[in-house]
N, CA, C, O and the ligand as a Tripos MOL2 file, in Angstrom:
@<TRIPOS>MOLECULE
protein
  293   291    74     0     0
PROTEIN
NO_CHARGES

@<TRIPOS>ATOM
      1 N          26.3470  -20.1400  -29.1150 N.3       1 MET1
      2 CA         27.4340  -20.3990  -30.0110 C.3       1 MET1
      3 C          28.2860  -19.0450  -30.2210 C.2       1 MET1
      4 O          27.7670  -17.9340  -30.3290 O.2       1 MET1
      5 N          29.5250  -19.2760  -30.2570 N.am      2 GLU2
      6 CA         30.4010  -18.1210  -30.4040 C.3       2 GLU2
      7 C          30.3450  -17.4980  -31.8390 C.2       2 GLU2
      8 O          30.3840  -18.2070  -32.8450 O.2       2 GLU2
      9 N          30.2590  -16.2520  -31.8740 N.am      3 ARG3
     10 CA         30.1860  -15.6230  -33.2250 C.3       3 ARG3
     11 C          31.6170  -15.4980  -33.7540 C.2       3 ARG3
     12 O          32.5790  -15.2100  -33.0420 O.2       3 ARG3
     13 N          31.6670  -15.7420  -35.0770 N.am      4 LYS4
     14 CA         32.9620  -15.6650  -35.7130 C.3       4 LYS4
     15 C          33.5040  -14.2550  -35.7570 C.2       4 LYS4
     16 O          32.7660  -13.3200  -36.0680 O.2       4 LYS4
     17 N          34.7510  -14.0860  -35.4580 N.am      5 GLN5
     18 CA         35.3930  -12.7710  -35.4820 C.3       5 GLN5
     19 C          36.2570  -12.7050  -36.7220 C.2       5 GLN5
     20 O          37.0690  -13.5810  -37.0180 O.2       5 GLN5
     21 N          36.0240  -11.5740  -37.4510 N.am      6 PHE6
     22 CA         36.8560  -11.3920  -38.5900 C.3       6 PHE6
     23 C          36.8210   -9.8970  -38.9070 C.2       6 PHE6
     24 O          35.8790   -9.1880  -38.5520 O.2       6 PHE6
     25 N          37.8800   -9.4390  -39.5890 N.am      7 GLN7
     26 CA         37.8690   -8.0540  -40.0480 C.3       7 GLN7
     27 C          38.6620   -7.8120  -41.2900 C.2       7 GLN7
     28 O          39.3380   -8.7050  -41.8000 O.2       7 GLN7
     29 N          38.5830   -6.6620  -41.7540 N.am      8 LEU8
     30 CA         39.2030   -6.2920  -43.0550 C.3       8 LEU8
     31 C          40.6640   -6.6580  -43.0040 C.2       8 LEU8
     32 O          41.3820   -6.3480  -42.0530 O.2       8 LEU8
     33 N          41.1040   -7.3690  -44.1210 N.am      9 GLY9
     34 CA         42.5120   -7.6910  -44.1950 C.3       9 GLY9
     35 C          42.8370   -9.0800  -43.7130 C.2       9 GLY9
     36 O          43.9360   -9.5860  -43.9440 O.2       9 GLY9
     37 N          41.8820   -9.7030  -43.0400 N.am     10 ASP10
     38 CA         42.1480  -11.0500  -42.5090 C.3      10 ASP10
     39 C          42.2710  -12.0450  -43.6620 C.2      10 ASP10
     40 O          41.6900  -11.8980  -44.7370 O.2      10 ASP10
     41 N          43.0620  -13.0550  -43.3610 N.am     11 ILE11
     42 CA         43.1700  -14.1900  -44.3540 C.3      11 ILE11
     43 C          42.3160  -15.3180  -43.6870 C.2      11 ILE11
     44 O          42.6140  -15.7560  -42.5760 O.2      11 ILE11
     45 N          41.2920  -15.7520  -44.3720 N.am     12 VAL12
     46 CA         40.3780  -16.7660  -43.8110 C.3      12 VAL12
     47 C          40.4020  -18.0530  -44.6290 C.2      12 VAL12
     48 O          40.7970  -18.0650  -45.7950 O.2      12 VAL12
     49 N          39.9820  -19.0980  -44.0060 N.am     13 GLN13
     50 CA         39.9260  -20.4030  -44.6400 C.3      13 GLN13
     51 C          38.4370  -20.7190  -44.8320 C.2      13 GLN13
     52 O          37.6570  -20.6240  -43.8840 O.2      13 GLN13
     53 N          38.0490  -21.0870  -46.0360 N.am     14 MET14
     54 CA         36.6040  -21.3900  -46.3440 C.3      14 MET14
     55 C          36.4670  -22.9600  -46.2270 C.2      14 MET14
     56 O          37.4240  -23.7330  -46.2530 O.2      14 MET14
     57 N          35.1870  -23.3060  -46.0990 N.am     15 LYS15
     58 CA         34.8800  -24.7590  -45.9590 C.3      15 LYS15
     59 C          35.1800  -25.4580  -47.2890 C.2      15 LYS15
     60 O          35.6790  -26.5830  -47.3320 O.2      15 LYS15
     61 N          34.8450  -24.7230  -48.4030 N.am     16 LYS16
     62 CA         35.1200  -25.3450  -49.6910 C.3      16 LYS16
     63 C          36.2850  -24.6480  -50.3410 C.2      16 LYS16
     64 O          36.3960  -23.4220  -50.3120 O.2      16 LYS16
     65 N          37.1740  -25.4640  -50.9430 N.am     17 ASN17
     66 CA         38.2550  -24.8560  -51.7010 C.3      17 ASN17
     67 C          37.7360  -24.0480  -52.9450 C.2      17 ASN17
     68 O          36.6940  -24.3390  -53.5330 O.2      17 ASN17
     69 N          38.5070  -23.0750  -53.2660 N.am     18 HIS18
     70 CA         38.2000  -22.4050  -54.5550 C.3      18 HIS18
     71 C          38.5760  -23.3260  -55.6740 C.2      18 HIS18
     72 O          39.4690  -24.1580  -55.5140 O.2      18 HIS18
     73 N          37.9150  -23.2050  -56.8140 N.am     19 PRO19
     74 CA         38.2360  -24.0310  -57.9890 C.3      19 PRO19
     75 C          39.7200  -24.1000  -58.3230 C.2      19 PRO19
     76 O          40.1920  -25.1080  -58.8490 O.2      19 PRO19
     77 N          40.4390  -23.0630  -58.0310 N.am     20 CYS20
     78 CA         41.9150  -23.0320  -58.3350 C.3      20 CYS20
     79 C          42.6810  -23.9360  -57.3530 C.2      20 CYS20
     80 O          43.8710  -24.1760  -57.5540 O.2      20 CYS20
     81 N          42.0490  -24.4220  -56.3370 N.am     21 GLY21
     82 CA         42.7710  -25.2770  -55.3750 C.3      21 GLY21
     83 C          43.1780  -24.6340  -54.0940 C.2      21 GLY21
     84 O          43.5200  -25.3190  -53.1300 O.2      21 GLY21
     85 N          43.1480  -23.3030  -54.0610 N.am     22 SER22
     86 CA         43.4860  -22.6420  -52.8310 C.3      22 SER22
     87 C          42.2280  -22.4670  -51.9470 C.2      22 SER22
     88 O          41.1190  -22.3010  -52.4560 O.2      22 SER22
     89 N          42.4260  -22.5080  -50.6240 N.am     23 ASN23
     90 CA         41.2610  -22.2720  -49.7540 C.3      23 ASN23
     91 C          41.5320  -21.1040  -48.8410 C.2      23 ASN23
     92 O          40.8720  -20.9600  -47.8120 O.2      23 ASN23
     93 N          42.5210  -20.2370  -49.2040 N.am     24 GLU24
     94 CA         42.7490  -19.0740  -48.4550 C.3      24 GLU24
     95 C          42.1860  -17.8550  -49.1570 C.2      24 GLU24
     96 O          42.4350  -17.6130  -50.3380 O.2      24 GLU24
     97 N          41.4430  -17.1200  -48.4150 N.am     25 MET25
     98 CA         40.7510  -15.8620  -48.9740 C.3      25 MET25
     99 C          41.1230  -14.6870  -48.0930 C.2      25 MET25
    100 O          41.2080  -14.7840  -46.8690 O.2      25 MET25
    101 N          41.3300  -13.6240  -48.7440 N.am     26 GLU26
    102 CA         41.5930  -12.3230  -48.0480 C.3      26 GLU26
    103 C          40.3580  -11.5000  -48.0480 C.2      26 GLU26
    104 O          39.7230  -11.3360  -49.0890 O.2      26 GLU26
    105 N          39.9780  -10.9530  -46.8630 N.am     27 ILE27
    106 CA         38.7850  -10.0810  -46.8240 C.3      27 ILE27
    107 C          39.2070   -8.6280  -47.3140 C.2      27 ILE27
    108 O          39.9610   -7.9390  -46.6270 O.2      27 ILE27
    109 N          38.7420   -8.2300  -48.4120 N.am     28 ILE28
    110 CA         39.1580   -6.9070  -49.0330 C.3      28 ILE28
    111 C          38.0580   -5.8830  -48.9140 C.2      28 ILE28
    112 O          38.3290   -4.7090  -49.1650 O.2      28 ILE28
    113 N          36.8020   -6.2400  -48.5430 N.am     29 ARG29
    114 CA         35.8050   -5.2860  -48.3750 C.3      29 ARG29
    115 C          34.7440   -5.8120  -47.4150 C.2      29 ARG29
    116 O          34.2950   -6.9520  -47.5390 O.2      29 ARG29
    117 N          34.3350   -4.9570  -46.4370 N.am     30 MET30
    118 CA         33.2950   -5.3380  -45.4830 C.3      30 MET30
    119 C          32.1340   -4.4020  -45.5640 C.2      30 MET30
    120 O          32.2660   -3.1870  -45.7140 O.2      30 MET30
    121 N          31.0080   -5.0150  -45.4600 N.am     31 GLY31
    122 CA         29.7370   -4.2520  -45.5040 C.3      31 GLY31
    123 C          28.6020   -5.1550  -45.2460 C.2      31 GLY31
    124 O          28.7110   -6.1170  -44.4860 O.2      31 GLY31
    125 N          27.4660   -4.8470  -45.8950 N.am     32 MET32
    126 CA         26.3610   -5.8540  -45.8780 C.3      32 MET32
    127 C          26.7680   -7.0900  -46.5590 C.2      32 MET32
    128 O          26.3860   -8.1980  -46.1830 O.2      32 MET32
    129 N          27.6020   -6.8810  -47.6380 N.am     33 ASP33
    130 CA         28.2250   -7.9940  -48.3450 C.3      33 ASP33
    131 C          29.6700   -7.9380  -48.0750 C.2      33 ASP33
    132 O          30.2460   -6.8980  -47.7560 O.2      33 ASP33
    133 N          30.2610   -9.1180  -48.2140 N.am     34 ILE34
    134 CA         31.7260   -9.1620  -47.9600 C.3      34 ILE34
    135 C          32.4310   -9.5400  -49.3150 C.2      34 ILE34
    136 O          31.9990  -10.4420  -50.0320 O.2      34 ILE34
    137 N          33.4990   -8.8210  -49.6060 N.am     35 ARG35
    138 CA         34.2530   -9.1540  -50.7800 C.3      35 ARG35
    139 C          35.5000   -9.8320  -50.3080 C.2      35 ARG35
    140 O          36.2540   -9.3020  -49.4930 O.2      35 ARG35
    141 N          35.7080  -11.0280  -50.8380 N.am     36 ILE36
    142 CA         36.9690  -11.7510  -50.5170 C.3      36 ILE36
    143 C          37.7870  -12.1020  -51.7710 C.2      36 ILE36
    144 O          37.2260  -12.3430  -52.8400 O.2      36 ILE36
    145 N          39.0390  -12.1250  -51.6310 N.am     37 LYS37
    146 CA         39.9400  -12.3550  -52.7720 C.3      37 LYS37
    147 C          40.6420  -13.6270  -52.5220 C.2      37 LYS37
    148 O          41.1710  -13.8470  -51.4320 O.2      37 LYS37
    149 N          40.6640  -14.4850  -53.5120 N.am     38 CYS38
    150 CA         41.3520  -15.7690  -53.4170 C.3      38 CYS38
    151 C          42.8800  -15.4520  -53.4500 C.2      38 CYS38
    152 O          43.3580  -14.7200  -54.3170 O.2      38 CYS38
    153 N          43.5980  -16.0140  -52.5040 N.am     39 VAL39
    154 CA         45.0480  -15.8060  -52.3930 C.3      39 VAL39
    155 C          45.7720  -16.5470  -53.5060 C.2      39 VAL39
    156 O          46.8570  -16.1420  -53.9240 O.2      39 VAL39
    157 N          45.1860  -17.6110  -53.9760 N.am     40 GLY40
    158 CA         45.8000  -18.3920  -54.9880 C.3      40 GLY40
    159 C          45.7030  -17.8060  -56.3650 C.2      40 GLY40
    160 O          46.7160  -17.7660  -57.0640 O.2      40 GLY40
    161 N          44.5390  -17.3430  -56.8110 N.am     41 CYS41
    162 CA         44.4060  -16.8330  -58.1940 C.3      41 CYS41
    163 C          44.0070  -15.4250  -58.2550 C.2      41 CYS41
    164 O          43.8410  -14.8780  -59.3450 O.2      41 CYS41
    165 N          43.8400  -14.7970  -57.1270 N.am     42 LYS42
    166 CA         43.5660  -13.3230  -57.0610 C.3      42 LYS42
    167 C          42.1330  -12.9870  -57.5510 C.2      42 LYS42
    168 O          41.8220  -11.8130  -57.7530 O.2      42 LYS42
    169 N          41.2780  -13.9770  -57.7400 N.am     43 HIS43
    170 CA         39.9290  -13.7110  -58.1580 C.3      43 HIS43
    171 C          39.1120  -13.2710  -56.9590 C.2      43 HIS43
    172 O          39.2470  -13.8440  -55.8780 O.2      43 HIS43
    173 N          38.2970  -12.3010  -57.1200 N.am     44 SER44
    174 CA         37.5140  -11.8080  -55.9700 C.3      44 SER44
    175 C          36.0640  -12.0500  -56.1570 C.2      44 SER44
    176 O          35.5450  -11.9770  -57.2700 O.2      44 SER44
    177 N          35.3730  -12.3520  -55.0300 N.am     45 VAL45
    178 CA         33.9660  -12.6080  -55.1380 C.3      45 VAL45
    179 C          33.2050  -11.8550  -53.9950 C.2      45 VAL45
    180 O          33.7240  -11.6850  -52.8920 O.2      45 VAL45
    181 N          32.0270  -11.4400  -54.2930 N.am     46 LEU46
    182 CA         31.1500  -10.7120  -53.3630 C.3      46 LEU46
    183 C          30.0970  -11.6300  -52.8570 C.2      46 LEU46
    184 O          29.3100  -12.1700  -53.6340 O.2      46 LEU46
    185 N          30.0610  -11.8260  -51.5220 N.am     47 ILE47
    186 CA         29.0320  -12.7750  -50.9670 C.3      47 ILE47
    187 C          28.3430  -12.1300  -49.7780 C.2      47 ILE47
    188 O          28.9860  -11.3610  -49.0630 O.2      47 ILE47
    189 N          27.0450  -12.4060  -49.5240 N.am     48 PRO48
    190 CA         26.3530  -11.9220  -48.4600 C.3      48 PRO48
    191 C          27.0030  -12.3030  -47.1310 C.2      48 PRO48
    192 O          27.5270  -13.4110  -47.0230 O.2      48 PRO48
    193 N          26.9920  -11.4290  -46.1060 N.am     49 ARG49
    194 CA         27.6770  -11.6720  -44.8630 C.3      49 ARG49
    195 C          27.1950  -12.9770  -44.1940 C.2      49 ARG49
    196 O          27.9810  -13.7380  -43.6280 O.2      49 ARG49
    197 N          25.9160  -13.1930  -44.2810 N.am     50 ALA50
    198 CA         25.4380  -14.4610  -43.6420 C.3      50 ALA50
    199 C          25.9870  -15.6900  -44.2370 C.2      50 ALA50
    200 O          26.3340  -16.6400  -43.5360 O.2      50 ALA50
    201 N          26.0740  -15.6870  -45.5500 N.am     51 LYS51
    202 CA         26.6420  -16.8230  -46.3200 C.3      51 LYS51
    203 C          28.1580  -16.9190  -46.0280 C.2      51 LYS51
    204 O          28.7090  -18.0120  -45.9010 O.2      51 LYS51
    205 N          28.7830  -15.8010  -45.9310 N.am     52 PHE52
    206 CA         30.2290  -15.8040  -45.6750 C.3      52 PHE52
    207 C          30.4550  -16.4490  -44.2890 C.2      52 PHE52
    208 O          31.3210  -17.3130  -44.1600 O.2      52 PHE52
    209 N          29.6940  -16.0450  -43.2550 N.am     53 GLU53
    210 CA         29.9110  -16.5390  -41.9070 C.3      53 GLU53
    211 C          29.6590  -18.0780  -41.8830 C.2      53 GLU53
    212 O          30.2990  -18.8130  -41.1310 O.2      53 GLU53
    213 N          28.7040  -18.5340  -42.7340 N.am     54 LYS54
    214 CA         28.3710  -19.9520  -42.7230 C.3      54 LYS54
    215 C          29.5010  -20.7120  -43.4410 C.2      54 LYS54
    216 O          29.8490  -21.8150  -43.0210 O.2      54 LYS54
    217 N          30.0540  -20.1730  -44.4620 N.am     55 ASN55
    218 CA         30.9990  -20.8980  -45.2230 C.3      55 ASN55
    219 C          32.4820  -20.7250  -44.7890 C.2      55 ASN55
    220 O          33.3790  -21.4160  -45.2740 O.2      55 ASN55
    221 N          32.6920  -19.7670  -43.8500 N.am     56 MET56
    222 CA         34.0200  -19.5400  -43.3590 C.3      56 MET56
    223 C          34.3430  -20.5560  -42.2420 C.2      56 MET56
    224 O          33.5890  -20.7470  -41.2870 O.2      56 MET56
    225 N          35.5220  -21.1960  -42.4290 N.am     57 LYS57
    226 CA         35.8980  -22.2010  -41.5050 C.3      57 LYS57
    227 C          36.6520  -21.5710  -40.3000 C.2      57 LYS57
    228 O          36.3150  -21.7960  -39.1370 O.2      57 LYS57
    229 N          37.6630  -20.7920  -40.6380 N.am     58 LYS58
    230 CA         38.3790  -20.1210  -39.5590 C.3      58 LYS58
    231 C          39.2640  -19.0080  -40.1300 C.2      58 LYS58
    232 O          39.5620  -18.9600  -41.3230 O.2      58 LYS58
    233 N          39.6680  -18.1160  -39.2180 N.am     59 VAL59
    234 CA         40.6610  -17.0980  -39.5790 C.3      59 VAL59
    235 C          42.0250  -17.6270  -39.4750 C.2      59 VAL59
    236 O          42.4310  -18.0870  -38.4070 O.2      59 VAL59
    237 N          42.7840  -17.5840  -40.5750 N.am     60 LEU60
    238 CA         44.1160  -18.1170  -40.6110 C.3      60 LEU60
    239 C          45.1110  -17.0710  -39.9870 C.2      60 LEU60
    240 O          45.9130  -17.3510  -39.0970 O.2      60 LEU60
    241 N          44.9650  -15.8660  -40.5480 N.am     61 ARG61
    242 CA         45.8220  -14.8140  -40.0790 C.3      61 ARG61
    243 C          44.9380  -13.5260  -39.8990 C.2      61 ARG61
    244 O          44.2680  -13.0530  -40.8170 O.2      61 ARG61
    245 N          44.9980  -13.0130  -38.6570 N.am     62 SER62
    246 CA         44.2130  -11.8150  -38.4590 C.3      62 SER62
    247 C          45.1410  -10.5520  -38.7590 C.2      62 SER62
    248 O          46.3260  -10.5330  -38.4250 O.2      62 SER62
    249 N          44.5410   -9.5570  -39.3800 N.am     63 ALA63
    250 CA         45.2870   -8.3790  -39.7150 C.3      63 ALA63
    251 C          45.6830   -7.6890  -38.4480 C.2      63 ALA63
    252 O          46.7720   -7.1190  -38.3830 O.2      63 ALA63
    253 N          44.8540   -7.7110  -37.4390 N.am     64 ALA64
    254 CA         45.1250   -6.9870  -36.1670 C.3      64 ALA64
    255 C          46.1970   -7.7440  -35.3440 C.2      64 ALA64
    256 O          47.0790   -7.1140  -34.7600 O.2      64 ALA64
    257 N          46.1250   -9.0730  -35.2980 N.am     65 SER65
    258 CA         46.9820   -9.7880  -34.3400 C.3      65 SER65
    259 C          48.4160   -9.7960  -34.7800 C.2      65 SER65
    260 O          49.3000  -10.1760  -34.0120 O.2      65 SER65
    261 N          48.6740   -9.3720  -36.0380 N.am     66 GLU66
    262 CA         50.0920   -9.3890  -36.5440 C.3      66 GLU66
    263 C          50.9320   -8.4340  -35.8070 C.2      66 GLU66
    264 O          52.1430   -8.6280  -35.7060 O.2      66 GLU66
    265 N          50.3100   -7.3390  -35.2490 N.am     67 THR67
    266 CA         51.0770   -6.3050  -34.5130 C.3      67 THR67
    267 C          51.0530   -6.5780  -32.9880 C.2      67 THR67
    268 O          51.7290   -5.9050  -32.2100 O.2      67 THR67
    269 N          50.2870   -7.5440  -32.6140 N.am     68 ASP68
    270 CA         50.1440   -7.8060  -31.1390 C.3      68 ASP68
    271 C          51.4630   -8.1460  -30.4780 C.2      68 ASP68
    272 O          51.7580   -7.6380  -29.3960 O.2      68 ASP68
    273 N          52.2510   -8.9820  -31.0980 N.am     69 ALA69
    274 CA         53.4440   -9.4480  -30.5120 C.3      69 ALA69
    275 C          54.5100   -8.3430  -30.2080 C.2      69 ALA69
    276 O          55.2470   -8.3820  -29.2230 O.2      69 ALA69
    277 N          54.5150   -7.4160  -31.0930 N.am     70 SER70
    278 CA         55.5790   -6.3620  -30.9190 C.3      70 SER70
    279 C          55.0880   -5.1390  -30.1180 C.2      70 SER70
    280 O          55.8820   -4.2610  -29.7790 O.2      70 SER70
    281 N          53.7380   -5.0820  -29.8070 N.am     71 SER71
    282 CA         53.2570   -3.9080  -29.1330 C.3      71 SER71
    283 C          53.4850   -4.0290  -27.6430 C.2      71 SER71
    284 O          53.1750   -5.0370  -27.0090 O.2      71 SER71
    285 N          54.0300   -2.9770  -27.1250 N.am     72 SER72
    286 CA         54.1770   -2.9900  -25.6080 C.3      72 SER72
    287 C          53.7050   -1.6010  -25.0950 C.2      72 SER72
    288 O          54.0100   -0.5400  -25.6380 O.2      72 SER72
    289 N          52.9660   -1.7190  -24.0450 N.am     73 GLU73
    290 CA         52.4870   -0.4620  -23.4550 C.3      73 GLU73
    291 C          53.1000   -0.1020  -22.0970 C.2      73 GLU73
    292 O          52.7630    0.9330  -21.5220 O.2      73 GLU73
    293 ZN         41.2860  -19.1770  -56.5860 Zn       74 ZN74
@<TRIPOS>BOND
     1     1     2 1
     2     2     3 1
     3     3     4 2
     4     3     5 am
     5     5     6 1
     6     6     7 1
     7     7     8 2
     8     7     9 am
     9     9    10 1
    10    10    11 1
    11    11    12 2
    12    11    13 am
    13    13    14 1
    14    14    15 1
    15    15    16 2
    16    15    17 am
    17    17    18 1
    18    18    19 1
    19    19    20 2
    20    19    21 am
    21    21    22 1
    22    22    23 1
    23    23    24 2
    24    23    25 am
    25    25    26 1
    26    26    27 1
    27    27    28 2
    28    27    29 am
    29    29    30 1
    30    30    31 1
    31    31    32 2
    32    31    33 am
    33    33    34 1
    34    34    35 1
    35    35    36 2
    36    35    37 am
    37    37    38 1
    38    38    39 1
    39    39    40 2
    40    39    41 am
    41    41    42 1
    42    42    43 1
    43    43    44 2
    44    43    45 am
    45    45    46 1
    46    46    47 1
    47    47    48 2
    48    47    49 am
    49    49    50 1
    50    50    51 1
    51    51    52 2
    52    51    53 am
    53    53    54 1
    54    54    55 1
    55    55    56 2
    56    55    57 am
    57    57    58 1
    58    58    59 1
    59    59    60 2
    60    59    61 am
    61    61    62 1
    62    62    63 1
    63    63    64 2
    64    63    65 am
    65    65    66 1
    66    66    67 1
    67    67    68 2
    68    67    69 am
    69    69    70 1
    70    70    71 1
    71    71    72 2
    72    71    73 am
    73    73    74 1
    74    74    75 1
    75    75    76 2
    76    75    77 am
    77    77    78 1
    78    78    79 1
    79    79    80 2
    80    79    81 am
    81    81    82 1
    82    82    83 1
    83    83    84 2
    84    83    85 am
    85    85    86 1
    86    86    87 1
    87    87    88 2
    88    87    89 am
    89    89    90 1
    90    90    91 1
    91    91    92 2
    92    91    93 am
    93    93    94 1
    94    94    95 1
    95    95    96 2
    96    95    97 am
    97    97    98 1
    98    98    99 1
    99    99   100 2
   100    99   101 am
   101   101   102 1
   102   102   103 1
   103   103   104 2
   104   103   105 am
   105   105   106 1
   106   106   107 1
   107   107   108 2
   108   107   109 am
   109   109   110 1
   110   110   111 1
   111   111   112 2
   112   111   113 am
   113   113   114 1
   114   114   115 1
   115   115   116 2
   116   115   117 am
   117   117   118 1
   118   118   119 1
   119   119   120 2
   120   119   121 am
   121   121   122 1
   122   122   123 1
   123   123   124 2
   124   123   125 am
   125   125   126 1
   126   126   127 1
   127   127   128 2
   128   127   129 am
   129   129   130 1
   130   130   131 1
   131   131   132 2
   132   131   133 am
   133   133   134 1
   134   134   135 1
   135   135   136 2
   136   135   137 am
   137   137   138 1
   138   138   139 1
   139   139   140 2
   140   139   141 am
   141   141   142 1
   142   142   143 1
   143   143   144 2
   144   143   145 am
   145   145   146 1
   146   146   147 1
   147   147   148 2
   148   147   149 am
   149   149   150 1
   150   150   151 1
   151   151   152 2
   152   151   153 am
   153   153   154 1
   154   154   155 1
   155   155   156 2
   156   155   157 am
   157   157   158 1
   158   158   159 1
   159   159   160 2
   160   159   161 am
   161   161   162 1
   162   162   163 1
   163   163   164 2
   164   163   165 am
   165   165   166 1
   166   166   167 1
   167   167   168 2
   168   167   169 am
   169   169   170 1
   170   170   171 1
   171   171   172 2
   172   171   173 am
   173   173   174 1
   174   174   175 1
   175   175   176 2
   176   175   177 am
   177   177   178 1
   178   178   179 1
   179   179   180 2
   180   179   181 am
   181   181   182 1
   182   182   183 1
   183   183   184 2
   184   183   185 am
   185   185   186 1
   186   186   187 1
   187   187   188 2
   188   187   189 am
   189   189   190 1
   190   190   191 1
   191   191   192 2
   192   191   193 am
   193   193   194 1
   194   194   195 1
   195   195   196 2
   196   195   197 am
   197   197   198 1
   198   198   199 1
   199   199   200 2
   200   199   201 am
   201   201   202 1
   202   202   203 1
   203   203   204 2
   204   203   205 am
   205   205   206 1
   206   206   207 1
   207   207   208 2
   208   207   209 am
   209   209   210 1
   210   210   211 1
   211   211   212 2
   212   211   213 am
   213   213   214 1
   214   214   215 1
   215   215   216 2
   216   215   217 am
   217   217   218 1
   218   218   219 1
   219   219   220 2
   220   219   221 am
   221   221   222 1
   222   222   223 1
   223   223   224 2
   224   223   225 am
   225   225   226 1
   226   226   227 1
   227   227   228 2
   228   227   229 am
   229   229   230 1
   230   230   231 1
   231   231   232 2
   232   231   233 am
   233   233   234 1
   234   234   235 1
   235   235   236 2
   236   235   237 am
   237   237   238 1
   238   238   239 1
   239   239   240 2
   240   239   241 am
   241   241   242 1
   242   242   243 1
   243   243   244 2
   244   243   245 am
   245   245   246 1
   246   246   247 1
   247   247   248 2
   248   247   249 am
   249   249   250 1
   250   250   251 1
   251   251   252 2
   252   251   253 am
   253   253   254 1
   254   254   255 1
   255   255   256 2
   256   255   257 am
   257   257   258 1
   258   258   259 1
   259   259   260 2
   260   259   261 am
   261   261   262 1
   262   262   263 1
   263   263   264 2
   264   263   265 am
   265   265   266 1
   266   266   267 1
   267   267   268 2
   268   267   269 am
   269   269   270 1
   270   270   271 1
   271   271   272 2
   272   271   273 am
   273   273   274 1
   274   274   275 1
   275   275   276 2
   276   275   277 am
   277   277   278 1
   278   278   279 1
   279   279   280 2
   280   279   281 am
   281   281   282 1
   282   282   283 1
   283   283   284 2
   284   283   285 am
   285   285   286 1
   286   286   287 1
   287   287   288 2
   288   287   289 am
   289   289   290 1
   290   290   291 1
   291   291   292 2
@<TRIPOS>SUBSTRUCTURE
     1 MET1         2 RESIDUE 1 A MET
     2 GLU2         6 RESIDUE 1 A GLU
     3 ARG3        10 RESIDUE 1 A ARG
     4 LYS4        14 RESIDUE 1 A LYS
     5 GLN5        18 RESIDUE 1 A GLN
     6 PHE6        22 RESIDUE 1 A PHE
     7 GLN7        26 RESIDUE 1 A GLN
     8 LEU8        30 RESIDUE 1 A LEU
     9 GLY9        34 RESIDUE 1 A GLY
    10 ASP10       38 RESIDUE 1 A ASP
    11 ILE11       42 RESIDUE 1 A ILE
    12 VAL12       46 RESIDUE 1 A VAL
    13 GLN13       50 RESIDUE 1 A GLN
    14 MET14       54 RESIDUE 1 A MET
    15 LYS15       58 RESIDUE 1 A LYS
    16 LYS16       62 RESIDUE 1 A LYS
    17 ASN17       66 RESIDUE 1 A ASN
    18 HIS18       70 RESIDUE 1 A HIS
    19 PRO19       74 RESIDUE 1 A PRO
    20 CYS20       78 RESIDUE 1 A CYS
    21 GLY21       82 RESIDUE 1 A GLY
    22 SER22       86 RESIDUE 1 A SER
    23 ASN23       90 RESIDUE 1 A ASN
    24 GLU24       94 RESIDUE 1 A GLU
    25 MET25       98 RESIDUE 1 A MET
    26 GLU26      102 RESIDUE 1 A GLU
    27 ILE27      106 RESIDUE 1 A ILE
    28 ILE28      110 RESIDUE 1 A ILE
    29 ARG29      114 RESIDUE 1 A ARG
    30 MET30      118 RESIDUE 1 A MET
    31 GLY31      122 RESIDUE 1 A GLY
    32 MET32      126 RESIDUE 1 A MET
    33 ASP33      130 RESIDUE 1 A ASP
    34 ILE34      134 RESIDUE 1 A ILE
    35 ARG35      138 RESIDUE 1 A ARG
    36 ILE36      142 RESIDUE 1 A ILE
    37 LYS37      146 RESIDUE 1 A LYS
    38 CYS38      150 RESIDUE 1 A CYS
    39 VAL39      154 RESIDUE 1 A VAL
    40 GLY40      158 RESIDUE 1 A GLY
    41 CYS41      162 RESIDUE 1 A CYS
    42 LYS42      166 RESIDUE 1 A LYS
    43 HIS43      170 RESIDUE 1 A HIS
    44 SER44      174 RESIDUE 1 A SER
    45 VAL45      178 RESIDUE 1 A VAL
    46 LEU46      182 RESIDUE 1 A LEU
    47 ILE47      186 RESIDUE 1 A ILE
    48 PRO48      190 RESIDUE 1 A PRO
    49 ARG49      194 RESIDUE 1 A ARG
    50 ALA50      198 RESIDUE 1 A ALA
    51 LYS51      202 RESIDUE 1 A LYS
    52 PHE52      206 RESIDUE 1 A PHE
    53 GLU53      210 RESIDUE 1 A GLU
    54 LYS54      214 RESIDUE 1 A LYS
    55 ASN55      218 RESIDUE 1 A ASN
    56 MET56      222 RESIDUE 1 A MET
    57 LYS57      226 RESIDUE 1 A LYS
    58 LYS58      230 RESIDUE 1 A LYS
    59 VAL59      234 RESIDUE 1 A VAL
    60 LEU60      238 RESIDUE 1 A LEU
    61 ARG61      242 RESIDUE 1 A ARG
    62 SER62      246 RESIDUE 1 A SER
    63 ALA63      250 RESIDUE 1 A ALA
    64 ALA64      254 RESIDUE 1 A ALA
    65 SER65      258 RESIDUE 1 A SER
    66 GLU66      262 RESIDUE 1 A GLU
    67 THR67      266 RESIDUE 1 A THR
    68 ASP68      270 RESIDUE 1 A ASP
    69 ALA69      274 RESIDUE 1 A ALA
    70 SER70      278 RESIDUE 1 A SER
    71 SER71      282 RESIDUE 1 A SER
    72 SER72      286 RESIDUE 1 A SER
    73 GLU73      290 RESIDUE 1 A GLU
    74 ZN74       293 GROUP 0 **** ****
């Protein structure tokens, strides 16, 4: 099974919506635990990496891919 790819600054979609109704979360800290911030209400939560990977549905916007379109070598 493919491992989920994510990095600092990514906007991700979780399987469960946040109580505020938004399901978009921004990754604001990476480590053994991951801190994500709700885009809707700006509330942040710290969750273990394993749990994050399990609950994360997909990456909506990658912080890295935003510059891909304009980069030319
Ligand atoms: Zn929220």
